[in-house]
C-alpha positions in Angstrom: 3.6 -37.4 12.0 3.3 -38.9 8.8 -0.2 -36.9 6.6 -1.9 -38.4 3.7 -4.0 -36.8 0.6 -6.7 -39.7 1.8 -7.4 -38.4 5.4 -6.9 -34.6 4.4 -10.3 -32.8 4.2 -11.6 -29.5 3.5 -11.8 -27.2 6.7 -15.2 -26.0 7.9 -16.6 -23.5 6.0 -18.2 -20.9 8.5 -17.7 -21.1 12.0 -19.1 -19.2 15.3 -17.0 -20.0 18.4 -18.1 -19.0 22.0 -16.3 -18.5 25.1 -18.6 -18.8 28.2 -16.1 -17.2 30.6 -16.3 -14.0 28.8 -19.4 -14.9 26.9 -18.3 -13.3 24.1 -18.4 -14.9 20.3 -16.3 -14.9 16.9 -17.2 -16.2 13.5 -15.3 -16.5 11.3 -15.9 -18.3 7.6 -14.0 -19.1 3.9 -16.0 -19.5 0.6 -14.1 -22.0 -1.7 -15.0 -22.3 -5.8 -16.7 -25.2 -6.8 -12.8 -26.8 -7.4 -11.7 -25.9 -3.9 -9.7 -23.1 -4.3 -9.9 -20.2 -1.6 -12.0 -16.6 -3.2 -12.0 -15.3 0.5 -12.3 -15.5 4.3 -13.6 -13.4 6.9 -13.4 -12.7 10.8 -15.8 -10.6 13.6 -15.9 -10.4 17.1 -19.6 -10.5 18.3 -19.3 -9.5 21.7 -22.0 -11.3 24.1 -24.1 -14.7 22.9 -24.5 -18.3 23.2 -22.5 -21.1 20.9 -26.0 -21.1 18.7 -26.1 -17.4 18.2 -22.3 -17.4 17.5 -23.1 -20.2 14.3 -26.3 -18.1 13.3 -24.0 -15.1 13.1 -21.4 -17.2 10.9 -23.7 -18.3 8.3 -25.3 -14.9 8.2 -21.9 -12.9 7.7 -20.8 -15.7 5.0 -24.5 -15.4 3.2 -23.9 -11.6 3.1 -20.5 -12.0 1.8 -21.5 -14.3 -1.1 -24.3 -12.1 -2.0 -22.5 -8.6 -1.7 -19.9 -10.4 -4.4 -22.9 -11.8 -7.3 -23.3 -15.3 -6.3 -26.3 -16.6 -7.3 -26.3 -20.4 -6.6 -23.9 -21.9 -3.5 -24.2 -24.9 -1.7 -23.9 -24.7 2.2 -22.6 -26.5 4.7 -23.1 -26.5 8.2 -21.2 -29.1 11.3 -23.9 -27.8 13.5 -27.2 -29.7 13.7 -29.2 -27.3 15.1 -28.6 -24.8 12.8 -28.9 -27.0 9.8 -33.1 -28.9 11.6 -33.8 -25.1 12.3 -33.4 -23.9 8.9 -34.9 -27.2 7.3 -38.1 -25.8 9.4 -38.2 -22.5 8.8 
């Protein structure tokens, strides 16, 4: 397989996953500097819930980590349209 730099994209900054069979959630994320350098990552098992709650918890955990590190200005991205809509309407 041939990969070029033109097709490479940064990975999602935070993500949640949900296994419906086990009803278990997992959240993970990364924080990158303005120049895309990796600063830190996290991963947590969160117990029962659903896919939307997993996305919310991933965002919350990422924001808590950023706040703990003292960052005042951030750009937060999500691929979960329902979460973006919810945040925009709150």
